[in-house]
KEKE-3310 file (N, C-alpha, C; in steps of 0.2 Angstrom, whole numbers, plus 5000, padded with zeros to 4 digits):
npx = (5035:5043:5058:5068:5078:5078:5066:5056:5053:5040:5033:5017:5010:4995:4985:4976:4971:4984:4989:4996:4986:4977:4966:4953:4947:4945:4939:4935:4945:4961:4973:4990:5002:5014:5018:5031:5039:5036:5041:5055:5058:5055:5065:5076:5074:5077:5068:5064:5057:5044:5026:5014:4998:4985:4971:4958:4958:4953:4939:4935:4937:4949:4966:4981:4989:5002:5011:5014:5020:5032:5038:5040:5048:5060:5066:5066:5076:5075:5066:5050:5032:5018:5001:4983:4971:4977:4972:4975:4987:4994:4992:4999:5012:5015:5015:5027:5036:5036:5043:5041:5045:5038:5022:5005:4990:4972:4957:4955:4961:4954:4942:4946:4954:4964:4972:4982:4991:4995:5002:5012:5019:5023:5030:5037:5037:5042:5039:5026:5012:4998:4985:4973:4959:4949:4935:4928:4917:4906:4899:4907:4918:4931:4929:4931:4928:4931:4933:4931:4935:4942:4938:4924:4915:4907:4910:4906:4914:4925:4939:4951:4950:4951:4964:4971:4969:4976:4989:4992:4995:5008:5012:5023:5021:5009:4996:4987:4973:4964:4948:4943:4953:4960:4969:4966:4975:4976:4982:4987:4977:4979:4974:4971:4983:4990:4982:4983:4997:4998:4994:5003:5020:5024:5029:5021:5013:5010:4996:4987:4982:4993:4999:5008:5025:5026:5015:5020:5030:5021:5014:5025:5028:5016:5018:5020:5032:5035:5032:5020:5014:5005:4999:5006:5019:5018:5013:5023:5023:5029:5046:5056:5069:5070:5060:5066:5077:5071:5065:5075:5081:5071:5070:5082)
npy = (5079:5072:5079:5073:5059:5044:5037:5024:5007:4996:4981:4974:4961:4955:4944:4929:4915:4911:4912:4922:4935:4943:4957:4966:4982:4979:4967:4952:4942:4933:4920:4922:4916:4909:4916:4916:4912:4922:4933:4930:4931:4944:4951:4946:4953:4966:4974:4987:4988:4978:4976:4967:4960:4954:4951:4947:4946:4956:4957:4945:4944:4941:4939:4944:4931:4924:4914:4915:4927:4924:4915:4922:4932:4925:4923:4936:4949:4962:4976:4973:4977:4973:4971:4970:4964:4969:4974:4980:4986:4976:4966:4971:4971:4958:4955:4962:4956:4943:4946:4955:4971:4983:4989:4989:4998:5000:4999:4997:5007:5018:5016:5017:5030:5035:5024:5025:5035:5028:5017:5023:5029:5017:5009:5018:5030:5027:5014:5013:5012:5020:5014:5020:5018:5023:5030:5038:5051:5063:5070:5073:5085:5084:5076:5063:5048:5039:5022:5007:4990:4982:4989:4988:4994:5009:5025:5038:5048:5061:5059:5067:5075:5064:5060:5071:5070:5058:5061:5071:5063:5060:5050:5042:5036:5035:5026:5029:5021:5021:5015:5016:5015:5004:4990:4992:4995:5008:5019:5028:5036:5052:5065:5062:5058:5071:5079:5074:5075:5089:5091:5085:5080:5067:5051:5046:5033:5028:5019:5007:5005:5005:5002:5005:5010:5023:5027:5026:5036:5047:5046:5049:5062:5068:5068:5056:5046:5033:5019:5008:4993:4979:4969:4971:4968:4955:4947:4949:4959:4972:4974:4976:4980:4986:4996:5004:5009:5017:5026:5032:5039:5047:5055:5063)
npz = (4967:4981:4987:4995:4993:4983:4971:4976:4972:4974:4974:4976:4986:4987:4997:4999:5008:5010:4997:4984:4976:4963:4959:4950:4953:4966:4966:4956:4957:4955:4955:4959:4963:4974:4990:4996:4985:4976:4984:4984:4970:4968:4976:4970:4958:4960:4967:4978:4990:4998:4998:5008:5009:5019:5013:5016:5030:5039:5036:5038:5052:5058:5063:5055:5045:5053:5051:5037:5037:5044:5035:5024:5029:5031:5019:5013:5007:5007:5014:5021:5021:5031:5030:5035:5045:5056:5070:5083:5094:5100:5090:5080:5085:5086:5072:5068:5076:5070:5059:5050:5043:5044:5048:5041:5042:5041:5041:5055:5062:5056:5063:5076:5079:5088:5089:5080:5085:5096:5090:5083:5094:5101:5092:5083:5071:5058:5056:5054:5043:5036:5027:5015:5008:4994:4985:4971:4974:4971:4981:4991:4999:4994:4983:4985:4994:5009:5011:5020:5026:5017:5005:5005:5013:5013:5021:5022:5025:5021:5010:5010:5022:5031:5029:5033:5047:5049:5046:5055:5066:5064:5056:5044:5032:5019:5011:4998:4990:4975:4971:4959:4950:4953:4949:4935:4926:4919:4924:4938:4951:4948:4952:4965:4972:4970:4978:4991:4992:4994:5007:5015:5020:5021:5016:5001:4994:4978:4972:4964:4948:4939:4923:4913:4910:4910:4917:4930:4931:4929:4942:4950:4947:4951:4964:4972:4980:4983:4973:4970:4964:4957:4947:4935:4938:4944:4933:4924:4915:4916:4918:4933:4933:4920:4922:4932:4926:4916:4924:4930:4919:4916:4928:4930)
capx = (5039:5048:5065:5073:5078:5076:5060:5056:5049:5037:5028:5012:5007:4988:4985:4970:4972:4991:4991:4996:4981:4976:4959:4952:4942:4945:4935:4937:4952:4964:4979:4996:5007:5016:5021:5038:5042:5036:5046:5062:5058:5055:5071:5081:5073:5079:5063:5067:5053:5038:5020:5010:4991:4981:4965:4952:4958:4948:4932:4934:4937:4954:4972:4986:4992:5009:5016:5016:5025:5038:5041:5042:5054:5066:5069:5067:5082:5073:5061:5043:5027:5013:4994:4977:4969:4980:4967:4977:4994:4997:4993:5005:5018:5016:5017:5034:5040:5036:5048:5039:5049:5033:5015:5000:4983:4967:4950:4955:4963:4948:4937:4949:4959:4969:4977:4987:4996:4998:5006:5018:5023:5025:5035:5041:5033:5044:5036:5018:5009:4991:4982:4967:4955:4944:4931:4926:4910:4905:4896:4912:4922:4937:4926:4934:4926:4935:4930:4935:4934:4944:4934:4917:4911:4907:4910:4903:4920:4930:4946:4957:4950:4954:4971:4974:4969:4981:4995:4993:4998:5015:5013:5027:5019:5002:4995:4980:4971:4957:4944:4941:4959:4964:4969:4963:4980:4974:4985:4986:4973:4984:4972:4971:4990:4991:4978:4987:5004:4997:4993:5008:5026:5025:5029:5015:5013:5005:4994:4981:4981:4999:4999:5014:5031:5024:5011:5024:5032:5016:5013:5030:5027:5011:5020:5022:5039:5035:5028:5017:5010:5005:4998:5011:5025:5016:5012:5029:5021:5034:5052:5058:5075:5069:5057:5071:5081:5067:5063:5082:5082:5066:5071:5089)
capy = (5074:5073:5080:5069:5052:5041:5034:5017:5002:4992:4976:4972:4955:4953:4937:4925:4908:4910:4913:4929:4935:4950:4958:4973:4986:4976:4961:4948:4939:4927:4918:4925:4913:4908:4922:4915:4912:4929:4937:4928:4933:4952:4953:4945:4957:4973:4978:4991:4986:4974:4976:4961:4962:4948:4955:4945:4946:4961:4956:4938:4945:4937:4942:4942:4924:4925:4909:4917:4932:4921:4912:4927:4935:4920:4924:4943:4953:4969:4978:4972:4980:4968:4973:4965:4961:4972:4978:4982:4987:4969:4962:4974:4969:4951:4955:4964:4950:4938:4947:4961:4978:4988:4986:4994:4997:5004:4999:4997:5014:5022:5015:5020:5034:5036:5019:5028:5038:5022:5013:5028:5029:5010:5006:5023:5033:5024:5007:5013:5014:5020:5013:5024:5016:5028:5030:5045:5053:5070:5074:5074:5091:5083:5072:5056:5046:5034:5015:5002:4983:4980:4993:4985:4998:5017:5028:5045:5053:5064:5056:5071:5076:5059:5060:5076:5067:5053:5065:5074:5058:5059:5044:5044:5033:5034:5022:5030:5017:5023:5009:5016:5013:4998:4984:4993:4997:5014:5024:5029:5042:5057:5070:5060:5059:5078:5082:5071:5078:5096:5092:5081:5078:5060:5047:5044:5027:5027:5012:5006:5007:5005:4998:5006:5013:5030:5028:5026:5042:5052:5046:5052:5069:5070:5068:5050:5044:5026:5017:5001:4989:4971:4965:4972:4964:4948:4944:4950:4965:4977:4972:4981:4983:4991:5002:5008:5012:5022:5032:5036:5043:5052:5060:5064)
capz = (4970:4986:4985:4998:4992:4976:4970:4978:4968:4979:4972:4981:4986:4991:4999:5001:5010:5009:4990:4981:4971:4961:4957:4947:4956:4972:4965:4951:4960:4952:4958:4956:4965:4981:4993:4997:4979:4974:4987:4982:4964:4968:4979:4964:4952:4961:4970:4984:4996:4996:5002:5008:5012:5020:5011:5019:5037:5042:5035:5042:5059:5061:5063:5050:5046:5055:5048:5031:5038:5046:5030:5019:5032:5031:5012:5011:5008:5007:5019:5018:5025:5031:5032:5035:5051:5062:5074:5089:5095:5101:5084:5076:5088:5084:5065:5068:5079:5065:5054:5045:5045:5045:5048:5038:5045:5038:5044:5062:5064:5055:5068:5082:5076:5093:5089:5076:5090:5100:5086:5082:5101:5103:5087:5079:5065:5052:5056:5054:5037:5036:5020:5014:5001:4993:4979:4969:4976:4970:4986:4996:4998:4990:4978:4987:5000:5012:5011:5024:5026:5010:5000:5004:5017:5013:5028:5022:5027:5015:5011:5012:5029:5035:5028:5037:5053:5049:5045:5062:5071:5063:5052:5039:5025:5018:5005:4996:4984:4972:4969:4952:4946:4956:4944:4929:4922:4915:4927:4945:4952:4949:4956:4972:4974:4971:4984:4997:4993:4996:5014:5019:5018:5022:5010:4998:4990:4973:4973:4960:4942:4935:4917:4909:4914:4910:4923:4936:4930:4931:4949:4954:4945:4955:4971:4975:4980:4983:4967:4971:4958:4958:4941:4930:4941:4945:4927:4919:4910:4916:4922:4938:4931:4915:4925:4936:4921:4913:4929:4931:4914:4917:4933:4931)
cpx = (5043:5055:5070:5072:5076:5069:5061:5051:5046:5031:5024:5010:5001:4988:4978:4972:4979:4993:4991:4990:4981:4969:4959:4946:4940:4941:4938:4944:4954:4971:4985:5002:5008:5019:5028:5042:5042:5041:5053:5063:5059:5062:5077:5080:5075:5074:5066:5063:5047:5032:5016:5003:4987:4974:4959:4952:4953:4941:4930:4935:4943:4961:4976:4988:5000:5013:5018:5021:5032:5042:5044:5049:5061:5070:5070:5073:5081:5067:5054:5038:5021:5006:4989:4976:4973:4976:4969:4985:4997:4997:4998:5012:5020:5018:5025:5038:5041:5041:5047:5043:5044:5026:5010:4993:4978:4960:4950:4956:4957:4943:4939:4955:4965:4974:4983:4993:4999:5003:5013:5022:5026:5031:5039:5037:5035:5041:5029:5016:5002:4989:4975:4964:4950:4940:4929:4919:4910:4902:4901:4916:4927:4935:4929:4931:4930:4930:4935:4933:4936:4940:4927:4913:4912:4907:4907:4908:4924:4937:4952:4956:4952:4961:4974:4974:4975:4988:4997:4995:5005:5017:5018:5026:5012:5001:4988:4979:4964:4954:4943:4947:4962:4963:4967:4969:4980:4978:4983:4981:4977:4981:4972:4978:4992:4988:4981:4994:5003:4996:4998:5015:5028:5026:5022:5016:5008:5003:4987:4981:4987:4998:5005:5019:5029:5019:5015:5027:5027:5014:5019:5030:5021:5012:5021:5029:5040:5030:5026:5013:5010:5004:5004:5018:5023:5016:5018:5027:5027:5040:5054:5064:5074:5065:5062:5075:5077:5066:5070:5083:5077:5067:5079:5091)
cpy = (5076:5074:5075:5061:5050:5038:5026:5013:4997:4987:4975:4965:4954:4946:4935:4918:4906:4910:4920:4929:4942:4951:4965:4976:4983:4969:4957:4945:4933:4926:4920:4922:4912:4914:4922:4915:4919:4934:4936:4931:4941:4954:4952:4950:4964:4977:4982:4989:4981:4975:4970:4963:4956:4951:4953:4945:4950:4959:4949:4938:4941:4941:4940:4935:4925:4920:4912:4923:4929:4918:4917:4931:4931:4921:4931:4946:4960:4970:4976:4974:4975:4972:4968:4962:4963:4977:4980:4983:4980:4965:4965:4972:4962:4950:4957:4959:4944:4939:4953:4967:4983:4985:4992:4992:5002:5004:5000:5004:5019:5022:5018:5024:5035:5030:5021:5030:5033:5018:5017:5028:5023:5008:5011:5024:5029:5017:5007:5016:5014:5019:5017:5022:5021:5027:5037:5046:5061:5074:5075:5081:5090:5079:5064:5054:5040:5028:5011:4995:4981:4983:4991:4990:5006:5020:5035:5050:5055:5061:5061:5074:5071:5059:5065:5074:5062:5056:5068:5070:5057:5053:5046:5041:5032:5031:5024:5025:5019:5016:5010:5014:5007:4992:4985:4994:5003:5020:5025:5035:5048:5063:5068:5061:5067:5081:5080:5075:5086:5097:5088:5081:5071:5057:5045:5038:5027:5020:5012:5009:5007:5000:4999:5009:5021:5032:5029:5033:5048:5052:5050:5060:5072:5071:5062:5049:5037:5023:5010:4999:4982:4968:4965:4968:4956:4944:4945:4955:4970:4974:4978:4984:4988:4997:5007:5012:5018:5028:5036:5041:5049:5058:5061:5070)
cpz = (4976:4984:4989:4997:4985:4977:4972:4974:4973:4976:4978:4980:4990:4991:5001:5002:5008:5002:4988:4976:4968:4958:4953:4951:4963:4972:4959:4952:4956:4955:4954:4959:4973:4984:4994:4990:4976:4977:4985:4975:4964:4971:4973:4959:4953:4964:4976:4991:4994:5001:5002:5012:5013:5019:5014:5027:5041:5042:5038:5049:5062:5060:5057:5051:5047:5052:5041:5032:5040:5040:5025:5022:5032:5024:5010:5012:5007:5012:5016:5024:5025:5034:5032:5041:5057:5065:5080:5089:5096:5094:5080:5079:5086:5076:5064:5071:5074:5060:5049:5048:5046:5045:5044:5040:5041:5042:5052:5065:5062:5060:5075:5081:5081:5092:5085:5080:5094:5096:5085:5089:5102:5098:5083:5073:5059:5051:5054:5047:5038:5028:5020:5007:5000:4986:4978:4971:4976:4976:4992:4994:4993:4984:4979:4994:5003:5012:5016:5023:5019:5004:5000:5008:5016:5020:5028:5024:5021:5016:5012:5019:5033:5034:5032:5044:5054:5050:5052:5067:5070:5059:5046:5032:5025:5011:5003:4990:4981:4969:4961:4947:4947:4951:4937:4923:4917:4918:4934:4945:4953:4953:4964:4975:4975:4977:4990:4998:4995:5003:5018:5016:5019:5016:5007:4993:4985:4972:4968:4954:4937:4929:4912:4913:4915:4916:4930:4936:4932:4938:4953:4953:4949:4962:4975:4975:4981:4978:4968:4965:4960:4951:4936:4932:4941:4938:4921:4914:4910:4921:4927:4936:4925:4917:4929:4931:4917:4918:4930:4925:4914:4922:4935:4936)
residu = (MET:LYS:GLU:ASN:GLY:PRO:LEU:ILE:ILE:MET:PRO:CYS:MET:ASP:MET:ILE:ALA:GLY:ARG:VAL:VAL:LYS:GLY:VAL:ASN:PHE:VAL:ASN:ILE:LYS:ASP:ALA:GLY:ASP:PRO:VAL:GLU:CYS:CYS:LYS:ALA:TYR:CYS:ALA:ALA:GLY:ALA:ASP:GLU:ILE:ALA:MET:LEU:ASP:ILE:ASN:ALA:THR:VAL:GLU:GLY:ARG:ALA:THR:THR:LEU:GLU:THR:VAL:ARG:LYS:VAL:ALA:GLU:VAL:ALA:THR:ILE:PRO:PHE:THR:MET:GLY:GLY:GLY:ILE:SER:SER:VAL:LYS:ALA:ALA:GLU:GLU:VAL:LEU:LYS:ALA:GLY:ALA:ASN:LYS:ILE:SER:THR:SER:SER:ALA:VAL:PHE:ARG:THR:PRO:ASP:MET:ILE:GLY:GLU:LEU:VAL:ARG:GLU:PHE:GLY:ALA:GLU:LYS:VAL:THR:VAL:ALA:ILE:ASP:VAL:ALA:GLN:ASN:SER:ALA:MET:PRO:SER:LYS:TYR:GLU:VAL:PHE:ILE:ASP:GLY:GLY:ARG:THR:ALA:THR:GLY:VAL:ASP:ALA:ILE:GLU:TRP:THR:LYS:ARG:VAL:ASN:ASP:TYR:GLY:VAL:ARG:THR:ILE:ILE:PRO:THR:SER:LYS:SER:THR:ASP:GLY:ALA:LYS:THR:GLY:TYR:ASP:LEU:PRO:LEU:ILE:ARG:ALA:ILE:ARG:ALA:ILE:THR:ASP:ALA:ASN:ILE:VAL:ALA:SER:GLY:GLY:ALA:GLY:THR:MET:GLU:HIS:PHE:ALA:GLU:ALA:ALA:GLU:ALA:GLY:ALA:ASN:ILE:LEU:LEU:ALA:ALA:SER:VAL:PHE:HIS:PHE:GLY:ILE:ILE:SER:ILE:THR:GLU:LEU:LYS:ALA:PHE:LEU:LYS:THR:ARG:PHE:LYS)
# end
């Protein structure tokens, strides 16, 4: 676990057509509510930050829905990161101007890596998050392969090698999500978190698989310092207040 700073609890709101949704292994999507109401609830519940992702924007070839960003920004009392469809520096600027505190990008920067450096120079490293979706693949040196387009497209690129490139651009936050654990509630992909922690001192967001409070603690022990989850928060399985109390006791 990183030594500097407390653990951050980050509910994640994946969105399709202006609604919060949640799937399992990147598919089997079901509705989870209105983003503005979800944001209000999470702010009141004690979340530290929020992640929002317009999950079909990239594959539909469109930009992030800025109106949703604006509406959420009006009610948010904590920082939120917006991702999905951010395919250029201009698109990132529009999202930030609409009220997001940070932007997250994945497929666009994989296809054009130098865009990472441009984003960092333009907005500062603290406002730029790179999301890396991966799937287990024994043919890769690290046993993990990068996927893009919302987890639909295999790239043939080793996930740890790509993470090293991302880190070299000075990005301060990386979100690795393992397709095999996403939404399964069986725990985060701990070997993936450990492998990424071994090569960076950036913030690592544990993403994909939380089902119990113990899973959050395991991710922190593996090296994540931002703990992201969706289903367990959306559907009231875990209380953020109770989770924070549990983690405070665990990491005295």
